[in-house]
Structures are given as C-alpha cells and as structure tokens.
C-alpha positions in Angstrom: -0.3 -0.3 0.0 1.3 3.1 -0.9 2.2 5.5 2.0 -0.7 8.4 2.2 -0.1 9.4 6.0 0.9 13.7 6.3 2.5 15.8 8.7 4.5 14.9 11.1 3.1 11.6 13.2 0.9 8.9 13.0 -0.5 7.3 15.9 -0.3 2.8 15.9 -1.6 1.0 18.7 -1.9 4.4 20.7 2.0 4.8 20.1 3.2 7.9 18.4 5.5 7.3 15.3 7.4 9.4 12.7 6.0 9.5 9.1 9.5 9.2 7.7 10.9 6.8 10.0 7.8 4.8 9.9 7.5 1.5 6.7 4.4 0.3 8.2 2.5 1.0 4.7 4.8 -1.6 2.9 4.1 -4.6 5.0 0.3 -3.6 4.0 -0.9 -6.5 1.6 -4.4 -7.0 2.4 -7.3 -4.4 2.3 -7.7 -2.0 4.9 -11.2 -1.6 7.0 -11.4 2.3 7.0 -13.0 5.5 8.2 -12.2 8.8 7.1 -12.7 11.9 9.8 -13.2 15.3 9.0 -11.6 17.5 11.4 -13.0 21.0 12.2 -11.6 23.9 14.0 -9.8 21.2 15.7 -12.4 18.9 16.8 -13.7 15.4 15.2 -16.9 15.6 13.2 -19.5 13.0 14.1 -16.6 10.7 15.0 -18.8 8.5 16.6 -21.1 7.6 13.9 -17.6 6.7 12.2 -16.6 4.3 14.9 -19.8 2.6 15.1 -19.6 2.1 11.4 -16.4 0.8 11.9 -17.2 -2.2 14.1 -20.0 -2.8 11.9 -17.5 -3.2 9.4 -15.4 -5.6 11.6 -19.2 -7.6 12.1 -19.9 -8.2 8.9 -16.4 -9.5 7.8 -15.3 -10.9 11.0 -12.9 -9.1 11.6 -11.3 -9.0 15.6 -10.8 -6.1 16.9 -9.3 -5.3 20.9 -10.3 -1.2 20.7 -13.3 0.1 22.0 -14.9 3.3 21.0 -13.1 5.3 24.2 -9.5 4.1 22.9 -10.4 5.0 19.3 -11.2 8.5 20.1 -8.5 9.1 22.1 -6.0 8.0 19.8 -7.7 10.3 16.8 -7.5 13.4 19.8 -3.7 12.1 20.2 -3.6 12.2 16.3 -4.5 15.6 16.0 -2.8 17.4 19.4 0.5 16.0 18.6 0.2 17.3 14.7 -1.6 20.4 15.4 -4.7 19.7 13.0 -7.0 22.0 12.4 -8.6 22.0 9.0 -8.0 18.5 7.8 -9.4 14.8 7.6 -7.5 11.6 9.9 -8.0 8.2 8.6 -8.7 5.6 11.1 -7.2 2.3 9.9 -6.6 -1.0 10.5 -5.4 -4.3 8.7 -3.8 -7.5 9.1 0.2 -6.9 8.2 2.0 -9.5 6.0 3.6 -11.0 9.6 0.0 -11.6 10.2 0.4 -8.6 13.2 -3.5 -6.6 13.4 -2.5 -2.7 13.7 -4.5 0.1 14.6 -3.6 3.3 12.9 -4.7 6.9 12.8 -3.1 9.7 10.6 -4.0 12.7 8.8 -4.5 12.5 4.5 -4.3 14.7 2.0 -7.6 16.5 2.0 -9.6 18.6 -0.6 -12.4 20.8 0.2 -14.2 22.4 -2.9 -14.3 26.3 -2.6 -17.9 27.7 -2.6 -17.6 28.3 -6.5 -17.7 24.8 -6.9 -21.1 24.4 -5.1 -22.0 27.4 -7.2 -21.5 26.1 -10.2 -21.9 22.0 -9.2 -19.7 19.2 -10.8 -18.8 16.8 -13.2 -19.9 13.5 -12.8 -19.1 10.1 -14.7 -21.0 7.3 -14.7 -18.7 4.1 -13.7 -19.6 0.4 -13.8 -19.1 -1.0 -10.5 -20.7 -3.4 -8.2 -19.6 -3.7 -4.5 -19.3 -7.5 -3.1 -20.3 -6.0 0.4 -21.9 -2.3 0.1 -22.2 -2.0 4.1 -18.6 -2.6 4.9 -16.0 0.0 4.6 -13.2 -1.5 2.8 -10.1 -0.2 1.0 -10.1 -2.2 -2.1 -7.0 -1.1 -3.8 -7.7 -2.3 -7.6 -10.6 -1.0 -7.8 -9.3 2.3 -6.3 -6.9 2.6 -9.1 -9.4 2.1 -11.8 -11.7 4.5 -10.8 -9.5 7.4 -9.8 -7.6 6.5 -13.3 -11.1 7.1 -14.8 -11.8 10.1 -13.1 -8.8 12.0 -13.7 -8.9 10.6 -17.9 -12.2 12.7 -18.1 -11.7 15.5 -16.3 -14.6 14.5 -13.7 -15.0 15.7 -10.3 -16.4 12.0 -9.1 -17.8 8.9 -10.8 -21.4 7.5 -9.8 -21.4 3.4 -9.7 -23.6 1.8 -12.3 -24.5 -1.7 -11.3 -25.1 -4.8 -13.4 -28.8 -4.6 -13.2 -29.0 -0.8 -14.7 -29.1 1.4 -11.7 -26.8 4.1 -10.2 -26.5 3.5 -6.3 -23.7 5.8 -5.5 -20.2 7.5 -6.3 -16.8 5.7 -5.6 -16.3 7.7 -2.7 -19.7 9.6 -2.1 -23.4 8.7 -1.3 -25.8 9.9 -4.3 -29.4 11.9 -4.0 -31.4 12.8 -6.5 -34.8 15.2 -6.8 -38.4 14.2 -8.8 -41.3 16.0 -8.7 -40.1 17.8 -5.6 -39.3 14.3 -4.0 -36.0 13.4 -2.5 -34.8 9.5 -3.2 -31.7 8.1 -2.3 -30.2 4.5 -2.9 -31.8 1.7 -0.5 -29.8 1.3 2.6 -29.1 -2.0 2.3 -27.4 -1.4 -1.4 -24.8 1.4 -0.8 -22.3 1.9 2.2 -23.9 3.8 4.8 -22.6 7.0 4.6 -22.2 9.5 7.9 -23.0 12.4 6.2 -26.1 10.6 4.2 -27.1 10.0 7.9 -27.1 13.5 8.8 -28.3 14.7 5.2 -31.6 12.2 5.7 -31.8 13.9 8.9 -32.4 17.4 7.4 -34.3 16.2 4.6 -36.9 14.9 7.9 -36.2 17.9 9.6 -37.2 20.4 6.6 -40.3 18.1 5.7 -39.1 17.7 2.0 -40.7 14.2 0.8 -38.4 11.0 1.2 -38.1 8.1 -0.4 -35.4 5.0 -0.7 -35.3 4.0 -4.2 -32.9 3.2 -6.7 -31.9 5.5 -10.1 -32.1 3.4 -13.2 -30.1 4.6 -16.0 -33.1 5.1 -18.1 -34.6 7.3 -16.0 -31.4 9.5 -15.7 -32.8 12.5 -18.0 -36.0 12.8 -16.1 -33.9 13.8 -12.8 -34.6 17.3 -11.8 -31.4 17.4 -9.5 -28.3 15.2 -8.6 -26.2 15.6 -5.4 -23.5 13.6 -4.0 -22.3 13.4 -0.2 -19.2 12.6 1.9 -17.3 13.4 4.4 -15.3 16.7 3.3 -17.3 17.4 0.6 -20.6 18.0 2.7 -23.8 18.4 0.3 -22.3 18.7 -3.2 -24.5 19.7 -6.5 -24.1 18.0 -9.8 -24.3 19.6 -13.0 -23.5 16.8 -15.5 -23.3 13.1 -15.6 -21.3 12.1 -18.8 -23.2 14.4 -21.3 -26.1 14.5 -19.9 -26.7 18.2 -18.5 -28.6 18.8 -15.0 -29.4 22.2 -13.1 -28.9 20.7 -9.8 -26.8 24.0 -8.6 -30.4 26.1 -9.0 -32.5 23.4 -7.9 -34.7 25.2 -5.3 -35.0 21.8 -2.4 -31.0 21.3 -3.3 -30.4 24.6 -1.9 -32.9 24.2 1.1 -30.7 21.0 1.9 -27.2 22.3 1.2 -27.9 25.8 3.4 -29.4 23.6 6.1 -26.7 20.7 6.2 -23.7 23.8 6.5 -25.9 25.1 9.4 -25.6 21.8 10.9 -22.1 21.3 10.8 -21.1 24.7 11.6 -22.7 23.9 15.3 -22.5 20.0 16.0 -18.7 18.5 15.4 -19.3 15.7 18.3 
C-alpha cells in the first residue's frame, strides 16, 4: 500500500511514530478497514458515528478488534494534538499486516475541500460500471480504487457514479448520491450502498425540513428525467452535480437542493461531536 500519511506523526496502536521513519505501509497487502473523519477547528466531526460504522464493518467481515470506542477516540485526539491539526481529514485504519500482526492506525491524509464556487456551479461526474461485493463494509480495495481514480482523472470529472449490472446508479465511488424528481428526494436503499455518515445526517435534515423522501434506486433509463442530483461525503458535505457523462442537470439552481445545502451547512457549523 502506498504511504498516504502526511504531517509529522501517525499513531500506531496508541504510540506516536514519525511518518518519515515509518515503513508500515510497505507491510500492508490486504484490504484495510477504514474511516475518514473530518477535523474542523481542531474537533472531530461525527467521530462516534464513524467508529460505530467501523465496528459494523468488523462484524460483517468477521474481523477481530481489541479497541473500544473510547480508546479509538483517544487515538484520534492524540493524532490531532501532536500534529496540531485544525482543518484536515484524519484516517482511522486497521489491517492485518503481511506478518500476521493486526494494527490500528490514525494519521492525517491529503484533504481537499471544494471552494464555494463549486457549490454554485456544480460538478461534472461520469458513470463507472462497478458493483460492491459487500456495500455496507467500508474496505479499501486497492485495485478498484486505482481503476476508478484513473477514470475520473482521464475524463476531467470530479466523481464517478457507480452503475451496477442491473442498470441502476446507486452511489458515487467515494460518496453517496441523492436525486430530485417532482419535489421529492430519493436515495438508494440502505441495504445496497455504503451508509455514509454524511448521508445519515442529510436524511435527518430532509426529515426536519419536511421534504418528501424515499429510498429508491435510480435507473439509468430515468437519468434524463431527474431534476437535480447531489453527492454527499465527509469532505464535501452536500455537492450539486451539473452533469453525468454528457447529460446536463441544473442541480445548483434546484430549490430543494439549495434548502438541504443551507441547512446541512448550518448543522455542521454547530455539531462536531
């Protein structure tokens, strides 16, 4: 696995190690279980939700874990403090190394937050044929990540929307997807996608705003009929989509999406724990 830790220190099983002196990434050959947590003003955003999802992945995959929630939160806080992190993402990652030893790591990663202009203009997306084997487990499949990253880069897109074998668009390669039809918000059924933490809080926002909501797959045949699409994720929050391949969608000007974007931004400005 390529070294992705940045800043001076990472935490391995509770111990601080210098990134430049650590060769642990060379020992990772299996697919890690991981979570990415956004840090805003030195505070971990929705970290308990992330840890609970990580525990759910452990259970789905039969992976043994010796650390409880409080211990993992301490690892995260140690990483934030020792690196002086104010606004950046950190990664919680656990994996069995090639020598059979299991480790739990926390480290800062390269983070990109879209400028305000992107939220006003929307993003370009592409369709990418892929079906997750176990959609509710957050596992880093290295071959898939390489392929989808190349497809996004080659097309000049921001994100790839995953098209499964049945012809349904369920989620993004690193995001959840919502769409608008007839003043109603839809998103893929919970059983068929990775349950994003941001997705959870957006659904709460939709409920609070009393916007009609339904879990329903988006068929590729219905793509040209949608009135708006947005993706969601840890770093991006609510991000409108302006195109899918060559199909133009006026998501940034959709009033339903604007309401959700404004309310989610208000929420994350207040709730960070």
